[in-house]
Structure formats: C-alpha cells, structure tokens
C-alpha positions in Angstrom: -52.9 -15.9 -20.2 -55.7 -18.1 -18.6 -54.9 -16.7 -15.1 -55.2 -13.1 -16.4 -58.4 -13.9 -18.3 -59.9 -15.3 -15.1 -58.7 -12.9 -12.5 -58.3 -9.5 -14.2 -61.0 -6.8 -14.0 -62.5 -5.6 -17.3 -60.1 -2.6 -17.4 -57.1 -4.8 -16.6 -58.1 -7.3 -19.2 -58.4 -4.5 -21.8 -54.9 -3.4 -21.0 -53.0 -6.7 -20.6 -54.7 -9.3 -22.8 -53.9 -7.7 -26.1 -50.3 -7.4 -25.1 -50.2 -11.1 -24.1 -52.0 -12.3 -27.3 -49.6 -10.3 -29.5 -46.6 -11.5 -27.5 -45.6 -8.0 -26.6 -45.0 -9.3 -23.1 -44.2 -12.8 -21.9 -45.4 -14.3 -18.7 -45.1 -17.0 -16.0 -47.5 -18.3 -13.3 -45.6 -17.8 -10.1 -47.1 -19.6 -7.1 -44.9 -22.4 -5.8 -42.1 -21.6 -3.2 -39.2 -23.6 -2.0 -41.0 -24.2 1.2 -44.6 -24.6 0.0 -46.3 -26.0 -3.1 -49.5 -27.8 -2.5 -50.4 -25.8 0.6 -51.1 -22.5 -1.1 -52.5 -20.8 2.0 -49.1 -21.2 3.6 -47.2 -19.2 1.0 -44.9 -16.6 2.6 -44.2 -14.0 -0.1 -45.8 -10.8 1.1 -47.4 -7.9 -0.7 -47.8 -5.0 1.7 -50.0 -2.1 0.7 -48.4 1.3 1.1 -51.2 3.9 1.2 -48.9 6.8 1.0 -47.5 5.8 -2.4 -50.5 3.7 -3.5 -48.1 0.8 -4.2 -47.6 -2.8 -3.1 -44.3 -3.7 -1.6 -43.4 -7.3 -2.6 -40.9 -9.1 -0.4 -39.4 -12.5 0.1 -39.2 -12.8 3.9 -37.2 -16.1 4.1 -35.2 -18.6 2.0 -38.2 -20.9 2.0 -40.4 -18.1 0.5 -38.3 -17.9 -2.7 -40.5 -18.7 -5.6 -39.2 -21.9 -7.3 -40.3 -24.0 -10.3 -42.6 -21.7 -12.3 -42.2 -22.4 -16.0 -41.1 -19.6 -18.3 -39.7 -17.6 -15.3 -36.0 -18.3 -15.4 -34.9 -16.5 -18.5 -38.0 -15.7 -20.5 -40.8 -13.9 -18.6 -41.1 -10.1 -18.6 -44.1 -10.3 -16.3 -45.7 -12.8 -14.0 -48.9 -13.6 -12.2 -47.5 -13.6 -8.6 -49.2 -15.1 -5.6 -48.5 -13.4 -2.4 -50.0 -12.6 1.0 -51.8 -9.3 0.9 -51.1 -7.2 4.0 -53.1 -4.0 4.5 -54.3 -1.9 7.5 -52.3 -4.2 9.8 -54.1 -7.4 8.7 -53.1 -10.4 6.7 -55.8 -10.9 4.0 -54.5 -14.2 2.8 -53.0 -15.2 -0.6 -54.0 -13.1 -3.7 -52.8 -12.8 -7.3 -50.9 -9.8 -8.7 -49.7 -9.0 -12.2 -46.1 -7.9 -11.8 -43.4 -6.7 -14.2 -40.0 -8.3 -13.3 -37.7 -7.4 -16.3 -36.9 -4.2 -18.2 -38.7 -4.2 -21.5 -35.7 -2.8 -23.4 -32.8 -4.7 -21.9 -34.6 -7.7 -20.5 -32.5 -7.3 -17.3 -34.2 -7.9 -13.9 -35.7 -4.7 -12.4 -34.1 -3.4 -9.1 -35.3 -5.6 -6.2 -35.6 -8.7 -8.4 -33.3 -11.7 -8.4 -34.4 -14.2 -11.0 -32.7 -17.2 -12.6 -33.0 -20.8 -13.9 -33.5 -23.8 -11.7 -30.9 -25.8 -13.5 -30.9 -29.3 -15.1 -33.9 -31.5 -14.3 -34.8 -35.2 -14.8 -37.3 -34.2 -17.5 -38.6 -31.1 -19.3 -35.1 -29.9 -20.1 -36.5 -27.3 -22.6 -38.8 -25.9 -20.0 -37.6 -22.6 -18.5 -38.3 -23.3 -14.9 -37.0 -20.5 -12.6 -36.7 -19.0 -9.2 -37.6 -15.5 -8.0 -36.6 -13.5 -5.0 -38.1 -10.1 -4.3 -36.5 -7.5 -2.0 -38.9 -4.6 -1.1 -39.9 -4.5 -4.8 -42.7 -1.9 -5.6 -45.5 -2.0 -8.1 -48.7 0.1 -8.4 -52.0 -0.5 -6.6 -53.5 -1.7 -10.0 -51.1 -4.7 -9.9 -53.7 -6.6 -7.8 -55.8 -8.6 -10.2 -59.2 -7.3 -9.2 -62.1 -9.2 -10.8 -63.0 -10.7 -7.5 -61.1 -8.6 -5.0 -60.6 -4.8 -4.9 -58.5 -2.6 -2.7 -59.4 1.0 -2.0 -57.0 3.9 -1.7 -57.0 3.7 2.0 -56.3 -0.1 1.9 -59.7 -1.5 2.6 -60.4 -4.8 0.8 -63.6 -5.9 -0.8 -63.8 -9.6 -1.7 -66.4 -11.7 -3.6 -67.7 -14.3 -1.1 -67.3 -17.0 -3.8 -63.8 -15.8 -4.9 -62.1 -19.0 -3.9 -64.5 -21.2 -5.8 -64.4 -18.9 -8.8 -60.6 -18.8 -8.9 -60.3 -22.6 -8.4 -62.9 -23.2 -11.1 -60.8 -21.3 -13.6 -57.6 -23.0 -12.7 -59.2 -26.5 -12.9 -58.8 -26.3 -16.7 -55.0 -26.7 -16.4 -55.3 -30.0 -14.6 -57.9 -31.1 -17.1 -55.4 -30.4 -19.9 -52.7 -32.4 -18.1 -55.1 -35.4 -17.7 -56.2 -35.0 -21.4 -52.5 -35.3 -22.4 -52.4 -38.8 -20.7 -54.0 -40.4 -23.7 -51.7 -38.6 -26.1 -48.5 -39.7 -24.4 -49.8 -43.3 -23.9 -50.9 -43.4 -27.5 -47.5 -42.1 -28.7 -45.5 -44.7 -26.7 -48.0 -47.5 -27.5 -47.7 -46.7 -31.3 -44.0 -47.1 -31.2 -44.1 -50.3 -29.1 -46.8 -51.8 -31.3 -45.1 -51.2 -34.6 -41.8 -52.6 -33.1 -43.6 -55.7 -31.8 -44.9 -56.5 -35.3 -41.4 -56.1 -36.8 -39.3 -57.8 -34.2 -38.9 -61.6 -34.4 -37.4 -63.8 -31.7 -37.0 -67.6 -31.4 -38.1 -70.2 -33.9 -41.9 -71.0 -33.8 -44.0 -73.9 -35.1 -42.9 -73.2 -38.7 -39.3 -74.4 -39.0 -36.8 -71.8 -39.9 -39.2 -68.9 -39.2 -38.9 -66.8 -36.1 -42.0 -65.6 -34.2 -43.2 -62.0 -34.2 -42.9 -60.9 -30.6 -46.4 -59.5 -30.7 -47.6 -63.1 -30.7 -46.1 -63.8 -27.3 -48.6 -63.5 -24.4 -46.0 -61.7 -22.2 -45.5 -59.0 -24.9 -49.3 -58.6 -25.2 -49.5 -58.1 -21.4 -46.9 -55.3 -21.7 -48.4 -53.5 -24.7 -52.1 -54.1 -25.1 -53.3 -52.7 -21.7 -51.3 -49.5 -22.4 -52.9 -49.2 -25.9 -56.3 -49.8 -24.3 -55.5 -47.2 -21.6 -54.9 -44.6 -24.3 -58.5 -45.0 -25.6 -60.0 -45.3 -22.1 -58.4 -42.1 -20.9 -59.3 -40.3 -24.2 -63.0 -41.1 -23.7 -62.9 -40.1 -20.0 -61.0 -36.8 -20.8 -63.5 -35.9 -23.4 -66.3 -36.4 -20.8 -64.4 -34.3 -18.3 -64.0 -31.5 -20.8 -67.8 -31.7 -21.6 -68.5 -31.3 -17.8 -66.2 -28.3 -17.6 -67.9 -26.7 -20.6 -71.2 -27.2 -18.9 -69.8 -25.5 -15.8 -68.7 -22.5 -17.8 -72.1 -22.3 -19.5 -73.8 -22.3 -16.1 -71.5 -19.5 -14.9 -72.3 -17.4 -18.0 -76.0 -17.9 -17.3 -75.4 -16.7 -13.8 -76.7 -20.0 -12.4 -74.1 -20.1 -9.6 -75.8 -22.7 -7.4 -75.8 -25.4 -10.1 -72.4 -24.3 -11.3 -70.8 -24.7 -7.9 -72.5 -28.1 -7.4 -71.1 -29.3 -10.7 -67.7 -27.7 -9.8 -67.5 -30.0 -6.8 -68.1 -33.1 -9.0 -65.4 -31.9 -11.5 -63.0 -31.1 -8.7 -63.4 -34.6 -7.2 -62.8 -36.2 -10.6 -60.0 -33.9 -11.8 -57.9 -34.2 -8.7 -58.0 -38.0 -8.9 -57.6 -38.2 -12.7 -54.6 -36.0 -12.9 -52.9 -38.3 -10.4 -54.2 -41.6 -11.9 -53.3 -40.5 -15.5 -49.7 -39.5 -14.7 -49.1 -42.6 -12.5 -50.3 -44.8 -15.3 -48.1 -42.8 -17.8 -45.1 -43.7 -15.5 -46.2 -47.3 -15.2 -47.0 -48.1 -18.8 -44.1 -46.0 -20.1 -41.7 -48.3 -18.3 -43.4 -51.4 -19.6 -43.5 -50.1 -23.2 -39.8 -49.3 -23.0 -39.1 -52.8 -21.7 -41.3 -54.2 -24.5 -38.7 -52.9 -27.0 -35.8 -54.7 -25.3 -32.5 -52.9 -25.3 -33.5 -50.8 -28.3 -36.1 -49.1 -26.1 -33.3 -47.8 -24.0 -31.9 -45.7 -26.9 -33.1 -42.1 -27.0 -33.8 -42.6 -30.8 -36.4 -45.2 -29.8 -38.7 -42.2 -29.1 -39.9 -43.8 -25.8 -37.6 -42.1 -23.3 -38.7 -38.5 -23.8 -42.5 -39.0 -23.5 -42.0 -41.4 -20.6 -39.8 -39.1 -18.7 -41.6 -35.8 -19.5 -45.1 -37.1 -18.8 -44.9 -40.2 -16.7 -42.2 -38.9 -14.4 -42.3 -35.1 -14.8 -46.0 -34.6 -14.3 -46.3 -37.0 -11.3 -45.3 -34.0 -9.1 -45.9 -31.1 -11.4 -49.1 -29.0 -10.9 -50.0 -30.8 -7.7 -48.4 -33.8 -5.9 -50.5 -36.8 -6.8 -50.9 -38.0 -3.2 -52.1 -34.6 -2.1 -54.5 -34.5 -5.0 -55.9 -37.9 -4.1 -56.6 -36.5 -0.6 -58.6 -33.8 -2.1 -60.7 -36.4 -3.9 -61.0 -38.3 -0.6 -62.2 -35.2 1.3 -65.0 -34.8 -1.2 -66.0 -38.4 -1.0 -66.1 -38.2 2.8 -68.4 -35.2 2.6 -70.6 -37.1 0.2 -70.9 -40.0 2.6 -71.7 -37.6 5.5 -74.3 -35.8 3.5 -76.0 -39.0 2.3 -75.1 -38.3 -1.4 -72.9 -41.4 -1.5 -74.1 -44.7 0.1 -71.1 -46.9 0.7 -73.2 -49.7 2.1 -75.3 -50.2 -1.1 -74.1 -51.2 -4.6 -75.6 -49.5 -7.7 -76.7 -53.0 -9.0 -77.5 -56.2 -7.2 -74.9 -58.9 -7.6 -76.2 -61.9 -9.7 -74.6 -65.0 -11.2 -76.3 -63.9 -14.5 -74.4 -60.7 -14.8 -72.4 -60.1 -18.0 -68.6 -60.0 -17.8 -68.7 -56.2 -18.2 -71.2 -55.7 -15.4 -69.1 -58.0 -13.1 -66.0 -56.0 -13.9 -67.7 -52.7 -13.0 -69.2 -54.3 -9.9 -65.8 -55.3 -8.6 -64.3 -51.8 -9.1 -67.3 -50.2 -7.3 -67.1 -52.9 -4.5 -63.5 -52.1 -4.0 -63.7 -48.4 -3.6 -66.8 -48.5 -1.4 -65.3 -51.2 0.8 -62.0 -49.3 1.2 -63.8 -46.1 2.0 -66.2 -47.9 4.4 -63.2 -49.4 6.3 -61.4 -46.0 6.5 -64.5 -44.2 7.8 -65.2 -46.9 10.4 -61.7 -46.4 11.7 -62.3 -42.6 11.7 -65.5 -43.0 13.7 -63.8 -45.3 16.1 -61.0 -42.9 16.8 -63.3 -40.0 17.2 -65.4 -41.9 19.7 -62.6 -43.4 21.7 -59.9 -40.7 21.7 -59.4 -37.0 21.9 -57.3 -36.9 18.7 -57.7 -33.9 16.4 -59.5 -35.1 13.2 -57.4 -33.4 10.6 -54.0 -33.2 12.3 -54.0 -36.6 13.9 -56.8 -39.0 12.8 -56.5 -38.1 9.1 -52.8 -37.6 8.8 -51.5 -40.1 11.3 -54.0 -43.0 11.2 -56.2 -43.0 8.1 -54.3 -41.1 5.4 -53.1 -44.1 3.4 -56.5 -45.9 3.4 -58.3 -42.7 2.4 -55.8 -42.1 -0.5 -56.3 -45.7 -1.6 -60.1 -45.3 -1.5 -59.8 -42.1 -3.6 -57.6 -44.0 -6.1 -60.0 -46.9 -6.3 -63.0 -44.4 -6.8 -61.1 -42.7 -9.6 -60.4 -46.0 -11.3 -64.1 -46.9 -11.1 -65.0 -43.5 -12.5 -62.8 -44.1 -15.5 -64.2 -47.5 -16.2 -67.8 -46.5 -15.7 -67.4 -43.5 -17.9 -65.8 -45.6 -20.6 -68.5 -48.2 -20.3 -71.2 -45.6 -20.7 -69.6 -44.3 -23.9 -71.4 -45.5 -27.1 -68.9 -45.9 -30.0 -70.1 -46.5 -33.6 -71.7 -50.0 -33.8 -68.8 -51.4 -35.9 -66.4 -50.5 -33.1 -68.4 -51.6 -30.2 -66.8 -55.1 -29.9 -63.3 -53.5 -30.0 -64.2 -51.0 -27.3 -65.5 -53.9 -25.2 -62.1 -55.5 -25.6 -60.5 -52.2 -24.5 -62.7 -52.3 -21.4 -61.6 -55.8 -20.4 -58.0 -55.2 -21.4 -57.7 -52.1 -19.2 -59.9 -53.2 -16.3 -58.8 -56.8 -16.3 -55.1 -55.8 -16.3 -55.4 -53.8 -13.1 -57.7 -56.5 -11.6 -54.8 -58.9 -12.1 -52.1 -56.4 -10.9 -54.1 -55.3 -7.8 -56.0 -58.6 -7.0 -55.2 -58.3 -3.3 -57.1 -55.0 -2.9 -60.2 -56.5 -4.5 -60.1 -59.6 -2.3 -59.7 -57.5 0.8 -62.9 -55.6 0.1 -65.1 -58.6 -0.7 -68.0 -59.5 1.6 -69.1 -63.1 2.0 -71.8 -63.0 -0.7 -69.3 -61.5 -3.1 -66.8 -64.2 -2.3 -69.3 -66.9 -3.2 -69.9 -65.4 -6.6 -66.3 -64.4 -7.5 -64.3 -67.0 -5.8 -66.4 -70.1 -5.3 -68.1 -69.8 -8.7 -64.9 -68.9 -10.5 -66.2 -65.6 -11.9 -63.0 -63.8 -10.9 -60.9 -66.3 -12.9 -63.3 -65.8 -15.7 -62.7 -62.1 -15.8 -59.0 -62.6 -15.9 -59.3 -65.1 -18.7 -61.5 -62.5 -20.5 -58.7 -59.9 -20.2 -56.2 -62.3 -21.7 -58.5 -63.0 -24.6 -58.9 -59.3 -25.1 -55.1 -58.9 -25.3 -55.1 -61.3 -28.2 -58.1 -59.7 -29.9 -56.5 -56.2 -29.7 -53.0 -57.5 -30.7 -54.4 -58.8 -34.0 -55.8 -55.4 -34.8 -53.2 -53.3 -33.1 -51.5 -52.0 -36.3 -54.8 -50.6 -37.5 -55.6 -49.3 -34.1 -52.4 -47.2 -33.8 -52.9 -45.9 -37.3 -56.1 -44.3 -36.0 -54.0 -42.0 -33.8 -52.5 -40.6 -37.1 -49.1 -39.8 -35.7 -46.5 -38.5 -38.2 -42.9 -39.7 -38.0 -41.8 -36.1 -37.1 -44.1 -36.3 -34.1 -43.0 -39.7 -32.8 -39.3 -38.9 -33.2 -38.7 -42.7 -33.2 -36.5 -45.0 -35.3 -38.4 -48.0 -34.0 -41.9 -46.7 -34.7 -41.4 -45.1 -38.1 -44.1 -45.8 -40.7 -43.4 -47.9 -43.8 -40.9 -50.5 -42.6 -41.6 -53.8 -44.4 -39.5 -56.0 -42.1 -37.1 -55.9 -39.2 -34.1 -55.7 -41.5 -35.3 -52.3 -42.8 -35.7 -51.1 -39.2 -32.3 -52.4 -38.1 -30.7 -50.6 -41.1 -32.3 -47.4 -40.1 -31.1 -47.8 -36.5 -27.6 -48.3 -37.8 -27.8 -45.3 -40.2 -28.9 -43.0 -37.4 -26.3 -44.3 -35.0 -23.5 -43.7 -37.5 -24.5 -40.0 -37.5 -23.6 -39.8 -33.8 -20.8 -37.1 -33.5 -18.7 -39.5 -31.4 -18.5 -41.8 -34.5 -16.9 -39.0 -36.6 -13.6 -39.6 -34.8 -12.1 -43.1 -35.1 -9.7 -42.8 -32.2 -11.3 -41.0 -29.3 -9.8 -37.9 -27.7 -7.7 -38.8 -24.7 -6.8 -42.3 -25.9 -3.1 -41.6 -26.4 -2.9 -39.7 -23.1 -4.8 -42.0 -20.8 -5.7 -45.4 -22.3 -2.6 -46.1 -24.4 -0.1 -45.9 -21.5 -2.2 -48.4 -19.5 -2.5 -50.8 -22.4 1.2 -50.8 -23.1 2.4 -50.7 -19.5 4.3 -53.7 -18.2 3.2 -55.2 -14.9 
C-alpha cells in the first residue's frame, strides 16, 4: 500500500486504495530480478506502450529479467506494483512503476501471459511468500502506469516531474527506516531471553561452599549479553530520532517547501542507508553471541533465540538492499559533503584535551576514526586521479578505494549512532544507566575493533590515548558498565514488556524462581515432541536391528 499511496494519481488512489485497505485485493512490491537487485536502473523487464490499443505490453526478455524474491508474490498476490522499463515512441524512458493485475479474481489462477510461483525453502522467513514472476507479452491498460509524477498521453508522449526520482525515493525510505527500527526489537527480544537465562543458570562452585555461581556474574557472560542489551536501547533512541527526521521531511513536503525537504532528504538517506546495514549486521553479530550465552540450550528452537536471529540478523542483511551497497550510498554522500565543504575531515568538532570526560573521549575516538578513514580514502582517490587516467567510478572507486570507503561509511554510521544516543536526554533518574549503556555499547566495539581506531590516530591523539592511558581507561569503563548493567538487567528487560507468547521461549519465560523450574519446563516441552510419541522409531527393525544383530 505505501507504494500506491506514494505513486498513484488522485484518481488511481481513489480507485485502488479502498480495495487495498478492505483487503479486496492483495499485493506485492515487484522490483528485484534474478539478474539485478540493487542496481534498479539496470532492470530488464519491459513495458512497451501500444498506442493502437492504449495498452502496455509487459515482457520478460531474458532469464535474468525474471522477477525474483518479492514477498507475497508467490501464492498470495492478486495485483502487484511492477517496476519495468517504459518503452514508448522508440525510446527507453527508464524504470517506472505500474499497478498490474496478475491473477483472476474469481479463481486466483494466473492470468494468460503470467507465470508465477514460490521461490522455495529459504534460510529464514519460511512463512514469507517470496515468489518469482515471468511475463510473456502480457497486456494491461494505459492507466496501469502509476502517474502521480509521470504521465503518458494517448500518443505515447511522457511527462515527468523533474524531482520524480527524489520524491519516489523519499517515499520508499520509510521501509528501510522500519527495518532499522526493528533492530532494537529483535535485539531486545533476544537479550531478554539471554538475560533471564543468565540469572537462572548456575555453573561451578563459587566463594560460598556448596553454592554454584549465577552465570550472569561471570565477566565473559557479561561481555556476551550486556553490549547486546545496551545496543537495543541505543538503536531504539537512534531509530526514534530517525523517524522524527522523516516526519519533519513529510511536513516540509506538505508545506511545499521542497528545497528544505530535499536537503533534509539527503541527510536522512545518508543515515538510513548506513543504519539499515549497521543494525542488521549487529543483529547477526549479537544474535550469535546471545545464542552462545545460553550454551547448548540456545541451540534448541524452543530457546526462542534461533528464529529472531535467523529472520532479522541473517535474513535482513541482504533483504531490501545489500548492506555493502547501502554503505557505498552513505559513502557517496559523505564524499559529496567533503567536496562541497559541508564536512571538514581535517578538523574535529571538539579540541582534544586531557581534561575531557570519558563520554567526550569515547565520542572523539569514533569521530577521529571515521574522519581518518575517509581522509585516507580520499587522499588515495586524489592521487589516482592525478597520476592515472583511470575512470573514477568504474576503476578508482570499484577497484582501488571501495573497501576503505565502505569502512569510512560504517565508521561514520557508528559515530552517528553514538552521538545521537549521547544527545538524548532521558529522565534524570535514568541518566546514569543510559551513560552505562553508552560506555557498554561504544566500549564494546572499541575493544572489538581497536586496530581501526589505532590506524586512524594522529601523533597528538596517540599521546593522549596511548601514552597517557586514556584508551585503557575507556576499556576499563566499558567493563565497569557491563557489571553495572548486569546487576539491573532483570529490571531493564522487564521495561521491554515482552509477553511469553511474543518471546516463544522456554528459557526466557517469566515467573521461574530457579533453574530447576526452567529445566522442568524444558523437559515438559521436549516430551511433547512427536518423535517421542513412538518408543521404537520407524525403520528400526528394517535397518538398524539387522546391523546390531549381525555377526562379523
């Protein structure tokens, strides 16, 4: 529905939106092809305008042009928003959006000229109806072109709003914002399970004879769980800020203040591309750590950890934009900012001082790292431009500087997250806890990615952070924060207010008083396994028994 709301003309919206809202028709967003995903302008599906019949003829010209992956397409959708190259009057007008009916409304069978089906089993999102679509000279009326920003006349002439690309992209940004917003949800869900388990589980005798230690008290367990719990809050605050910026963009558009709206859109685009990538990468990273924090029990599906880890941390890494491609979009905007003077990579936002607080030093390090990496990448770009005849995009960017520019974008995004969280003002009673979240999250990645910080330190920065021991001090502060958060972690996860039916976890259920109650529940659920209804497994007498009784 968002695509139709954004792209349909007033008349098209009046026709289609009520049907969509009342579920009289079902839809899919059909863009990706077997051969092209991130490179939208290279899509091959064609929509050729036939002036004689006033119809578009949709066609899949090659195997690589078959639409592949759209959710809801395989078995559910009756209609779809289809992206295809508009051909008219002998010209290729590029990729545009069409609203196309693909199934009969009475029988639900594909219409003539349509081949549609399911993509088959996937690593994650098994319930999602991902499908493929092949069109063979399939016809739909002239009004199938979604025409808020582009119109076609009866003779095939096209009229296009000069800002159509920006307007369309601005509308579609909301989907990636929603994906990033879900990062905190999945992290919170997994961290809740791991936290409750860590308070119940006991291993090895401690200082008190005969009493095993709660695993939450071990530093290694805190390193696995507390940064993930902190990340859930850090990403929630950042996502809320991002949604506020998008609401501001929409308000500017409604007020017809396009110049300010498009300037803000560039800022949002830069952040969203990086944050979708960073959020899903960290979902994958922390999901694995949280599973490990529950030992072998975390490997069970009834732990409730495998589904959110696989669906979000693994599934969304490539869904709705490959993360490395998205990071390059952020990098492109950063390069333009440097070239325009909007971003000074040779000057820090604050002067480095031995009197700075731990929080200021942490933010300084993250800013230092992204500016240093971007500075090094652009110095190499300038050198290659001056000393070679290499093409900037095809050779200098792709062959020589792509990795460092992606790293710079990633480091900028991490700084954006930390600085946004630092700027947030929680209630006074929660301020110390939120400072601990800052050090837990920022200090964790400072420890995990130390080399990248060291590589981007200049001499004066080395004196402060290395010779004076401030880097070690920040790492110590992070470990202290793990302990502070661990002591309050049960109350912290209660603030997420997850119901048991939402967590779908035996390990993370509410109300267990001790580990024995949890173990009893694990055993109760395991006994319900259909395999356990039969004492002797099928095939035993035919296959296993002869081997066991055979004489060698």
